[in-house]
C-alpha positions as CSV (number, residue, x, y, z in Angstrom):
1,M,-51.4,113.6,-43.8
2,E,-48.8,116.3,-43.5
3,Y,-46.3,115.5,-40.7
4,G,-48.0,112.2,-40.2
5,D,-44.7,110.3,-40.1
6,I,-43.3,112.8,-37.5
7,I,-46.4,112.5,-35.3
8,L,-46.4,108.7,-35.4
9,S,-42.7,108.5,-34.6
10,S,-43.3,110.5,-31.3
11,R,-43.1,108.6,-28.0
12,L,-46.6,109.8,-27.3
13,F,-48.2,108.1,-30.3
14,R,-46.2,104.8,-30.3
15,G,-48.4,102.0,-31.5
16,V,-51.0,104.1,-33.2
17,S,-51.6,103.2,-36.9
18,D,-51.9,105.5,-39.9
19,E,-55.5,104.6,-40.2
20,E,-56.2,105.7,-36.6
21,L,-54.2,109.0,-36.8
22,S,-56.9,111.4,-38.2
23,S,-59.6,110.2,-35.7
24,M,-57.0,110.4,-32.9
25,L,-56.1,114.0,-33.6
26,G,-59.7,115.0,-33.7
27,C,-60.4,113.2,-30.4
28,L,-57.5,114.9,-28.7
29,G,-58.4,118.4,-29.9
30,A,-55.2,118.8,-32.0
31,K,-54.4,122.3,-33.3
32,R,-51.4,123.4,-35.4
33,K,-49.7,126.7,-35.1
34,S,-46.6,128.3,-36.6
35,F,-44.0,130.3,-34.7
36,S,-41.1,132.5,-35.9
37,K,-37.5,132.2,-34.6
38,G,-37.3,133.9,-31.2
39,E,-41.0,133.9,-30.6
40,R,-42.3,132.6,-27.2
41,I,-44.6,129.6,-27.4
42,Y,-45.1,129.6,-23.6
43,S,-43.9,132.1,-21.0
44,S,-43.1,131.7,-17.4
45,G,-46.3,132.2,-15.4
46,D,-48.6,130.8,-18.0
47,V,-51.1,128.2,-16.9
48,I,-51.2,125.7,-19.8
49,S,-53.6,122.9,-20.7
50,A,-52.0,121.7,-23.9
51,I,-49.0,119.5,-24.6
52,G,-46.9,120.7,-27.6
53,M,-45.2,118.5,-30.2
54,V,-42.5,119.9,-32.5
55,L,-43.5,119.1,-36.1
56,C,-40.6,121.0,-37.7
57,G,-37.8,123.3,-36.5
58,K,-36.3,123.5,-33.0
59,V,-37.7,124.7,-29.6
60,H,-35.7,125.6,-26.5
61,I,-37.0,125.2,-22.9
62,E,-35.3,127.9,-20.8
63,S,-35.3,129.2,-17.3
64,A,-34.5,132.9,-16.5
65,D,-33.7,134.3,-13.0
66,Y,-34.7,137.7,-11.6
67,W,-31.7,139.4,-13.3
68,G,-32.4,137.8,-16.7
69,S,-29.7,135.2,-16.6
70,V,-30.9,132.3,-18.9
71,S,-30.3,128.6,-18.4
72,L,-31.1,126.1,-21.1
73,I,-33.2,123.2,-19.7
74,A,-33.7,121.2,-22.9
75,E,-33.9,121.3,-26.7
76,C,-36.8,119.8,-28.5
77,V,-36.6,118.7,-32.2
78,P,-39.3,117.2,-34.5
79,S,-41.4,114.5,-32.7
80,D,-40.4,115.7,-29.2
81,I,-43.1,116.9,-26.8
82,F,-43.0,119.6,-24.2
83,G,-45.2,121.0,-21.4
84,E,-46.5,117.5,-20.6
85,V,-46.0,117.7,-16.9
86,C,-47.6,121.1,-16.4
87,G,-50.3,120.3,-19.0
88,V,-51.3,117.3,-17.0
89,M,-51.2,119.3,-13.7
90,G,-53.4,122.0,-15.2
91,E,-53.7,124.7,-12.6
92,I,-50.1,125.4,-11.6
93,P,-48.3,128.2,-13.6
94,I,-45.1,127.1,-15.4
95,D,-41.8,128.4,-14.3
96,F,-40.0,128.2,-17.6
97,D,-40.2,129.7,-21.1
98,V,-40.6,127.7,-24.3
99,V,-38.9,129.6,-27.2
100,A,-38.8,128.9,-30.9
101,E,-35.1,128.4,-31.6
102,S,-35.9,128.4,-35.4
103,D,-39.0,128.9,-37.4
104,C,-41.2,126.0,-36.3
105,E,-44.6,124.3,-36.5
106,I,-46.2,123.0,-33.3
107,L,-49.0,120.6,-32.8
108,F,-51.0,121.3,-29.6
109,L,-52.9,118.5,-27.9
110,T,-55.4,119.0,-25.0
111,A,-53.9,117.2,-22.0
112,G,-57.3,116.6,-20.4
113,K,-58.5,114.8,-23.4
114,I,-55.6,112.4,-23.2
115,L,-56.2,111.7,-19.5
116,C,-60.0,111.4,-19.5
117,S,-61.9,108.4,-20.8
118,C,-63.0,108.9,-24.3
119,P,-66.8,108.9,-24.8
120,S,-66.3,107.3,-28.2
121,A,-64.3,104.4,-26.7
122,C,-61.5,104.9,-29.2
123,P,-59.3,101.8,-29.3
124,F,-56.1,103.9,-29.4
125,H,-57.0,106.2,-26.4
126,M,-55.6,103.9,-23.7
127,R,-52.5,103.4,-25.8
128,V,-51.9,107.2,-25.9
129,T,-52.6,107.6,-22.2
130,E,-50.0,104.8,-21.4
131,N,-47.5,106.5,-23.8
132,L,-48.0,109.8,-21.9
133,A,-47.2,108.1,-18.6
134,A,-44.0,106.6,-20.2
135,A,-43.0,110.0,-21.6
136,L,-43.4,111.6,-18.2
137,G,-41.1,109.0,-16.7
138,E,-38.5,109.6,-19.4
139,K,-38.7,113.4,-18.8
140,T,-38.1,112.8,-15.1
141,L,-35.0,110.7,-15.9
142,A,-33.7,113.4,-18.2
143,L,-34.1,116.1,-15.5
144,A,-32.4,113.7,-13.0
145,S,-29.5,113.4,-15.4
146,K,-29.1,117.2,-15.6
147,V,-29.2,117.5,-11.8
148,M,-26.4,114.8,-11.7
149,H,-24.2,116.9,-14.1
150,L,-24.8,120.1,-12.3
151,S,-24.1,118.5,-8.9
152,K,-20.4,118.2,-9.9
153,R,-18.2,120.8,-8.4
154,T,-16.0,121.8,-11.3
155,I,-16.6,122.6,-15.0
156,R,-14.4,119.7,-15.9
157,E,-16.4,117.3,-13.8
158,K,-19.7,118.7,-15.4
159,V,-18.4,118.3,-18.9
160,L,-17.1,114.8,-18.4
161,S,-20.3,113.7,-16.6
162,Y,-22.3,115.0,-19.6
163,L,-20.1,113.5,-22.3
164,S,-20.0,110.2,-20.5
165,E,-23.8,110.1,-20.4
166,Q,-24.0,110.9,-24.1
167,S,-21.5,108.1,-24.9
168,K,-23.5,105.6,-22.8
169,R,-26.7,106.7,-24.5
170,V,-25.5,105.8,-28.0
171,G,-23.3,102.9,-26.9
172,C,-20.2,104.4,-28.6
173,N,-17.3,106.6,-27.7
174,E,-17.9,108.8,-30.8
175,F,-21.1,110.9,-31.0
176,D,-22.8,114.2,-31.7
177,I,-24.3,116.3,-29.0
178,P,-27.4,118.4,-29.7
179,F,-25.9,121.7,-28.5
180,N,-23.5,124.3,-29.8
181,R,-21.0,125.8,-27.3
182,Q,-23.3,128.5,-26.0
183,Q,-26.1,126.1,-25.6
184,L,-23.9,123.6,-23.8
185,A,-22.6,126.3,-21.5
186,D,-26.2,127.3,-20.7
187,Y,-27.2,123.7,-20.1
188,L,-24.3,123.1,-17.7
189,C,-24.8,126.6,-16.1
190,T,-21.3,127.9,-16.8
191,E,-19.7,130.6,-18.9
192,R,-19.0,129.9,-22.6
193,S,-15.4,131.1,-22.3
194,A,-14.7,128.9,-19.3
195,L,-16.3,125.9,-21.0
196,S,-14.3,126.4,-24.2
197,A,-11.0,126.7,-22.1
198,E,-11.8,123.5,-20.3
199,L,-12.6,121.6,-23.5
200,G,-9.3,122.8,-24.9
201,R,-7.5,121.5,-21.8
202,L,-9.2,118.1,-22.0
203,R,-8.2,117.8,-25.7
204,D,-4.6,118.8,-24.9
205,E,-4.5,116.1,-22.2
206,G,-5.7,113.5,-24.7
207,I,-8.9,112.8,-22.9
208,I,-11.3,113.9,-25.7
209,E,-11.3,115.0,-29.3
210,F,-13.9,117.2,-30.8
211,K,-14.9,119.3,-33.8
212,K,-18.0,121.6,-33.3
213,N,-20.6,119.3,-31.7
214,H,-18.9,116.0,-32.7
215,F,-17.0,114.4,-29.8
216,V,-14.7,111.4,-29.3
217,L,-13.8,110.0,-25.9
218,L,-10.3,108.7,-25.8
């Protein structure tokens, strides 16, 4: 099955076998759709009932204020899911945009079919439901981390908080981050020029080394 390895590597489908996959996708009302770079997959104000999974390409979850200033909430790459919280809640409009950062292919799964008991008593259904609960927990932790970074008073403190978390996540002082400079500035809610200047100062002081999105904590 095309993208079968990507689907099975997702947190949502952990423990599902190759043999179960086709039946599972039918049971969950799976539909695939392609999007072009810059196209909106979901828009703020939409009421959604499906969870999206990135099969190829990249997706950005963004928030824009009344004046059009955009903040990057998260980036999704193949096997990542999005919209799970609002998909589960069902009737509450979303307050973010989901935008194709590149040409991408998305798999949509009906949230209600994951949560409700399966009339066919599929053996994998409970597994997927448990995985969704775990994915919601992980998303909550990720948002809590961002709040922690943004709670810092200065750009330096925000940058060091973010880089420290990335280092702990991989268990090494050398790592790649998933953002370019503009994306990192959006994620940390600061100006790109101010962020670049602060990174330069941290490098000059011997605290970090970096090249593009590769960082070393010294």
